[in-house]
LONU-531101 format. One record per residue (C-alpha): residue in three letters; x, y, z. Coordinates in nm, 3 decimals. Example, Ala and Ser with C-alpha at 12.3 -4.5 7.8 and 13.67 -1.06 7.14 Angstrom:
- resn	xx	yy	zz
- ala	1.230	-0.450	0.780
- ser	1.367	-0.106	0.714
// end
This chain:
- resn	xx	yy	zz
- unk	4.284	0.899	2.035
- unk	3.944	0.809	2.179
- unk	3.666	1.038	2.069
- unk	3.491	1.232	2.344
- unk	3.120	1.163	2.334
- unk	2.848	1.421	2.388
- unk	2.661	1.244	2.669
- unk	2.341	1.439	2.612
- unk	2.344	1.347	2.243
- unk	2.400	0.981	2.334
- unk	2.104	0.988	2.572
- unk	1.882	1.164	2.318
- unk	1.961	0.908	2.049
- unk	1.916	0.618	2.291
- unk	1.566	0.748	2.369
- unk	1.497	0.785	1.998
- unk	1.621	0.432	1.929
- unk	1.405	0.286	2.202
- unk	1.118	0.482	2.051
- unk	1.169	0.282	1.731
- unk	1.134	-0.042	1.926
- unk	0.831	0.089	2.113
- unk	0.661	0.184	1.786
- unk	0.729	-0.164	1.649
- unk	0.568	-0.328	1.952
- unk	0.271	-0.090	1.935
- unk	0.227	-0.181	1.570
- unk	0.180	-0.542	1.679
- unk	-0.069	-0.425	1.943
- unk	-0.265	-0.242	1.672
- unk	-0.262	-0.562	1.467
- unk	-0.411	-0.751	1.762
- unk	-0.678	-0.486	1.809
- unk	-0.766	-0.497	1.441
- unk	-0.785	-0.877	1.421
- unk	-0.980	-0.929	1.743
- unk	-1.235	-0.649	1.706
- unk	-1.110	-0.470	2.017
- unk	-1.111	-0.130	1.849
- unk	-1.474	-0.173	1.750
- unk	-1.555	-0.281	2.104
- unk	-1.376	0.019	2.255
- unk	-1.543	0.254	2.007
- unk	-1.885	0.164	2.149
- unk	-1.813	0.381	2.453
- unk	-1.601	0.409	2.765
- unk	-1.569	0.091	2.967
- unk	-1.358	-0.107	3.208
- unk	-1.135	-0.384	3.082
- unk	-1.407	-0.628	3.188
- unk	-1.672	-0.445	2.987
- unk	-1.457	-0.410	2.674
- unk	-1.350	-0.775	2.694
- unk	-1.713	-0.881	2.725
- unk	-1.811	-0.673	2.422
- unk	-1.536	-0.835	2.215
- unk	-1.590	-1.183	2.358
- unk	-1.227	-1.206	2.469
- unk	-1.022	-1.302	2.774
- unk	-1.026	-1.011	3.021
- unk	-0.667	-1.056	3.143
- unk	-0.526	-1.025	2.792
- unk	-0.755	-0.735	2.712
- unk	-0.650	-0.553	3.032
- unk	-0.281	-0.580	2.941
- unk	-0.348	-0.478	2.581
- unk	-0.540	-0.175	2.705
- unk	-0.238	-0.086	2.920
- unk	-0.024	-0.074	2.607
- unk	-0.289	0.128	2.422
- unk	-0.330	0.375	2.708
- unk	0.040	0.435	2.766
- unk	0.092	0.448	2.388
- unk	-0.162	0.728	2.350
- unk	-0.416	0.525	2.151
- unk	-0.687	0.505	2.417
- unk	-0.751	0.726	2.721
- unk	-0.776	0.602	3.080
- unk	-0.973	0.740	3.374
- unk	-0.809	0.604	3.689
- unk	-1.102	0.708	3.910
- unk	-1.352	0.490	3.721
- unk	-1.101	0.239	3.572
- unk	-1.262	0.304	3.235
- unk	-1.091	0.321	2.898
- unk	-1.216	0.526	2.605
- unk	-1.123	0.547	2.239
- unk	-1.146	0.909	2.115
- unk	-1.367	0.951	1.810
- unk	-1.075	1.093	1.612
- unk	-0.869	0.783	1.690
- unk	-1.161	0.553	1.613
- unk	-1.187	0.712	1.268
- unk	-0.836	0.582	1.192
- unk	-0.890	0.238	1.344
- unk	-1.248	0.131	1.270
- unk	-1.516	0.144	1.004
- unk	-1.522	0.123	0.626
- unk	-1.382	0.468	0.550
- unk	-1.051	0.512	0.369
- unk	-0.934	0.682	0.690
- unk	-0.923	0.339	0.862
- unk	-0.552	0.251	0.865
- unk	-0.568	-0.040	1.109
- unk	-0.517	-0.307	0.843
- unk	-0.174	-0.165	0.762
- unk	-0.048	-0.300	1.094
- unk	-0.024	-0.653	0.952
- unk	0.251	-0.545	0.713
- unk	0.518	-0.543	0.984
- unk	0.471	-0.903	1.107
- unk	0.436	-1.020	0.746
- unk	0.769	-0.864	0.653
- unk	0.937	-0.984	0.973
- unk	0.879	-1.345	0.871
- unk	1.111	-1.289	0.573
- unk	1.378	-1.098	0.766
- unk	1.627	-1.390	0.789
- unk	1.616	-1.429	0.411
- unk	1.668	-1.056	0.359
- unk	1.970	-1.066	0.592
- unk	2.112	-1.349	0.381
- unk	2.077	-1.127	0.074
- unk	2.280	-0.854	0.243
- unk	2.564	-1.104	0.274
- unk	2.526	-1.298	-0.050
- unk	2.347	-1.065	-0.289
- unk	2.041	-1.168	-0.487
- unk	1.711	-1.130	-0.311
- unk	1.394	-1.284	-0.173
- unk	1.157	-1.392	-0.448
- unk	0.802	-1.267	-0.476
- unk	0.682	-1.628	-0.441
- unk	0.837	-1.643	-0.092
- unk	0.610	-1.358	0.023
- unk	0.288	-1.522	-0.082
- unk	0.014	-1.568	0.015
- unk	0.025	-1.334	0.316
- unk	0.177	-1.047	0.116
- unk	-0.132	-1.066	-0.105
- unk	-0.350	-1.051	0.206
- unk	-0.162	-0.753	0.351
- unk	-0.169	-0.555	0.027
- unk	-0.535	-0.624	-0.026
- unk	-0.620	-0.517	0.329
- unk	-0.413	-0.196	0.305
- unk	-0.548	-0.086	-0.034
- unk	-0.908	-0.210	-0.028
- unk	-1.054	0.071	0.183
- unk	-0.842	0.328	-0.003
- unk	-0.992	0.211	-0.331
- unk	-1.341	0.212	-0.182
- unk	-1.312	0.570	-0.066
- unk	-1.075	0.737	-0.310
- unk	-1.050	0.555	-0.644
- unk	-1.360	0.691	-0.816
- unk	-1.367	1.034	-0.653
- unk	-0.994	1.095	-0.606
- unk	-0.757	0.898	-0.829
- unk	-0.948	0.889	-1.160
- unk	-1.044	1.260	-1.173
- unk	-0.671	1.346	-1.163
- unk	-0.685	1.316	-1.544
- unk	-0.919	1.584	-1.672
- unk	-1.220	1.442	-1.853
- unk	-1.138	1.081	-1.765
- unk	-1.454	1.006	-1.562
- unk	-1.666	1.129	-1.850
- unk	-1.482	0.905	-2.096
- unk	-1.522	0.607	-1.864
- unk	-1.893	0.676	-1.838
- unk	-1.922	0.684	-2.217
- unk	-1.727	0.359	-2.256
- unk	-1.357	0.291	-2.311
- unk	-1.111	0.000	-2.283
- unk	-0.909	-0.014	-1.960
- unk	-0.628	-0.232	-1.821
- unk	-0.472	-0.235	-1.474
- unk	-0.107	-0.347	-1.461
- unk	-0.019	-0.550	-1.152
- unk	-0.381	-0.558	-1.041
- unk	-0.332	-0.780	-0.735
- unk	-0.668	-0.900	-0.607
- unk	-0.841	-0.683	-0.865
- unk	-1.052	-0.471	-0.631
- unk	-0.971	-0.149	-0.818
- unk	-1.072	-0.308	-1.149
- unk	-1.397	-0.440	-1.005
- unk	-1.488	-0.106	-0.850
- unk	-1.430	0.072	-1.180
- unk	-1.624	-0.193	-1.371
- unk	-1.920	-0.152	-1.137
- unk	-1.909	0.227	-1.156
- unk	-1.867	0.242	-1.535
- unk	-2.067	-0.045	-1.693
- unk	-2.017	0.091	-2.047
- unk	-1.638	0.047	-2.022
- unk	-1.441	-0.278	-2.050
- unk	-1.177	-0.367	-1.790
- unk	-0.887	-0.612	-1.779
- unk	-0.663	-0.681	-1.481
- unk	-0.315	-0.831	-1.525
- unk	-0.101	-0.982	-1.251
- unk	0.155	-1.264	-1.252
- unk	0.028	-1.411	-0.926
- unk	-0.227	-1.687	-0.973
- unk	-0.370	-1.653	-0.620
- unk	-0.463	-1.283	-0.645
- unk	-0.609	-1.336	-0.993
- unk	-0.829	-1.614	-0.856
- unk	-0.956	-1.379	-0.587
- unk	-1.015	-1.105	-0.843
- unk	-1.223	-1.334	-1.061
- unk	-1.424	-1.456	-0.762
- unk	-1.504	-1.100	-0.655
- unk	-1.605	-1.002	-1.009
- unk	-1.840	-1.298	-1.022
- unk	-1.984	-1.216	-0.680
- unk	-2.044	-0.857	-0.794
- unk	-2.211	-0.977	-1.113
- unk	-1.969	-0.793	-1.341
- unk	-1.977	-0.882	-1.709
- unk	-1.730	-0.613	-1.809
- unk	-1.430	-0.718	-1.594
- unk	-1.183	-0.993	-1.680
- unk	-0.850	-1.098	-1.530
- unk	-0.546	-1.268	-1.674
- unk	-0.226	-1.410	-1.526
- unk	0.045	-1.219	-1.710
- unk	0.393	-1.084	-1.645
- unk	0.333	-0.723	-1.753
- unk	0.685	-0.701	-1.896
- unk	0.523	-0.908	-2.173
- unk	0.213	-0.691	-2.214
- unk	0.124	-0.716	-2.585
- unk	0.095	-0.405	-2.803
- unk	-0.250	-0.521	-2.913
- unk	-0.525	-0.473	-2.820
- unk	-0.487	-0.103	-2.748
- unk	-0.626	0.047	-2.430
- unk	-0.771	0.394	-2.378
- unk	-0.671	0.391	-2.011
- unk	-0.392	0.207	-1.831
- unk	-0.352	0.219	-1.454
- unk	-0.099	0.089	-1.203
- unk	-0.109	0.129	-0.827
- unk	0.232	0.105	-0.657
- unk	0.318	-0.166	-0.908
- unk	0.609	-0.033	-1.116
- unk	0.899	0.022	-0.876
- unk	0.925	-0.345	-0.770
- unk	0.916	-0.490	-1.122
- unk	1.205	-0.701	-1.247
- unk	1.231	-0.474	-1.553
- unk	1.034	-0.153	-1.487
- unk	1.165	0.012	-1.804
- unk	1.021	-0.271	-2.014
- unk	0.684	-0.240	-1.839
- unk	0.670	0.133	-1.913
- unk	0.767	0.075	-2.278
- unk	0.498	-0.191	-2.311
- unk	0.245	0.044	-2.153
- unk	0.329	0.318	-2.400
- unk	0.300	0.077	-2.693
- unk	-0.036	-0.056	-2.572
- unk	-0.190	0.288	-2.522
- unk	-0.439	0.396	-2.787
- unk	-0.408	0.741	-2.950
- unk	-0.544	0.997	-2.706
- unk	-0.514	0.744	-2.423
- unk	-0.402	0.806	-2.065
- unk	-0.176	0.611	-1.833
- unk	-0.235	0.677	-1.460
- unk	0.067	0.562	-1.261
- unk	0.034	0.588	-0.882
- unk	0.368	0.559	-0.703
- unk	0.517	0.658	-0.364
- unk	0.575	1.030	-0.329
- unk	0.951	1.080	-0.304
- unk	1.249	1.247	-0.462
- unk	1.513	1.048	-0.643
- unk	1.770	1.234	-0.430
- unk	1.820	1.106	-0.077
- unk	1.898	1.452	0.056
- unk	1.554	1.574	-0.053
- unk	1.382	1.292	0.138
- unk	1.549	1.363	0.471
- unk	1.279	1.518	0.686
- unk	0.997	1.354	0.490
- unk	0.808	1.162	0.762
- unk	0.712	0.887	0.517
- unk	1.064	0.837	0.380
- unk	1.191	0.588	0.644
- unk	0.888	0.369	0.576
- unk	0.942	0.393	0.199
- unk	1.311	0.297	0.217
- unk	1.239	0.026	0.473
- unk	0.967	-0.128	0.257
- unk	1.214	-0.125	-0.029
- unk	1.473	-0.323	0.169
- unk	1.219	-0.569	0.308
- unk	1.017	-0.628	-0.009
- unk	1.015	-0.406	-0.316
- unk	1.386	-0.395	-0.400
- unk	1.464	-0.749	-0.293
- unk	1.190	-0.915	-0.503
- unk	1.324	-0.737	-0.810
- unk	1.686	-0.833	-0.736
- unk	1.580	-1.192	-0.668
- unk	1.466	-1.213	-1.030
- unk	1.791	-1.061	-1.156
- unk	1.610	-0.733	-1.203
- unk	1.685	-0.365	-1.177
- unk	1.621	-0.333	-0.804
- unk	1.482	0.014	-0.866
- unk	1.356	0.055	-0.513
- unk	1.045	0.210	-0.363
- unk	1.204	0.555	-0.340
- unk	1.289	0.572	-0.712
- unk	1.137	0.920	-0.700
- unk	0.986	1.172	-0.934
- unk	1.303	1.263	-1.123
- unk	1.382	0.903	-1.220
- unk	1.016	0.830	-1.291
- unk	0.990	1.127	-1.529
- unk	1.307	1.023	-1.709
- unk	1.198	0.663	-1.749
- unk	0.849	0.761	-1.865
- unk	1.001	0.990	-2.129
- unk	1.238	0.714	-2.243
- unk	0.942	0.478	-2.266
- unk	0.766	0.709	-2.511
- unk	0.541	0.929	-2.300
- unk	0.563	1.285	-2.433
- unk	0.349	1.442	-2.160
- unk	0.376	1.367	-1.788
- unk	0.187	1.565	-1.524
- unk	0.246	1.485	-1.157
- unk	-0.022	1.562	-0.901
- unk	-0.061	1.472	-0.535
- unk	-0.277	1.169	-0.469
- unk	-0.547	1.179	-0.202
- unk	-0.336	1.110	0.103
- unk	0.019	1.240	0.141
- unk	0.221	0.925	0.064
- unk	0.158	0.889	-0.311
- unk	0.185	1.084	-0.634
- unk	-0.027	1.040	-0.946
- unk	0.153	1.051	-1.281
- unk	-0.085	1.145	-1.564
- unk	0.096	1.023	-1.876
- unk	0.014	1.067	-2.245
- unk	0.201	0.975	-2.559
// end
């Protein structure tokens, strides 16, 4: 017997579905605006498409059509009487400048992931995954762009003070390692802020480590070093007073091994700061969380698949607080405090042995 459909519900979902597609296209429009300087040009003040194109040094016809997408998408405002477009200051704060509020760089994640979509689809059919090597070098670029301004604005004043007394210890001088450091910007910022402390960044990608070393040299840092290392092989010696990881555990081939190694490498009285996506391990708890679809989607398109490609655990981006607490306890951490990170999408785990 054919099921009778609720026509209103069909129409409502069709509109919602098309909204997904619209958001995807607008993401690409944001990426264009970020890469061409159009947001900076629009932020200078209201102007026609000709004026904004001239400010940015771009083709007016393309800029006019782009502005149409931005106006109908609610990013810029349009005055039909004067044919002028304006970027509200509140919107400009999220799209321009050097503040951690500037989220424009995150737009490049979608086209970067889309390039690997055919390989991910293959993995749905055949199992396995898409290796981390297949995402480089543009994954490195996207991650660096997304995290750099966050580190600049929030690392010293937001992330590190989550552990009581930690900034004071860093000022006095301790030994620090960052696990899965990527391009090393967090390490270099800490090394500059706390010259009495010694910092090491570990990552198994040679290209991000090269960039980390170059930045450290450019900043004149004598207390920051970087090493190509699979952190599942992190040695127990030397001991570190502080270990950090920023969204680097859930996509590991063997996250349990990394956590065990971290516990073994932590000096008595030391602290491990683990920053991970804010989620529950239970799907039902994540329904209604506005960040949850992004977290699960990122897992499918990168984090889970790179782990499975290496024959790993495939823990997934939404491994959640319950699983994280259990695995940290199994690794040897006797004390785990979870606090909200600056910004609603991450949690900070303050771990001690």
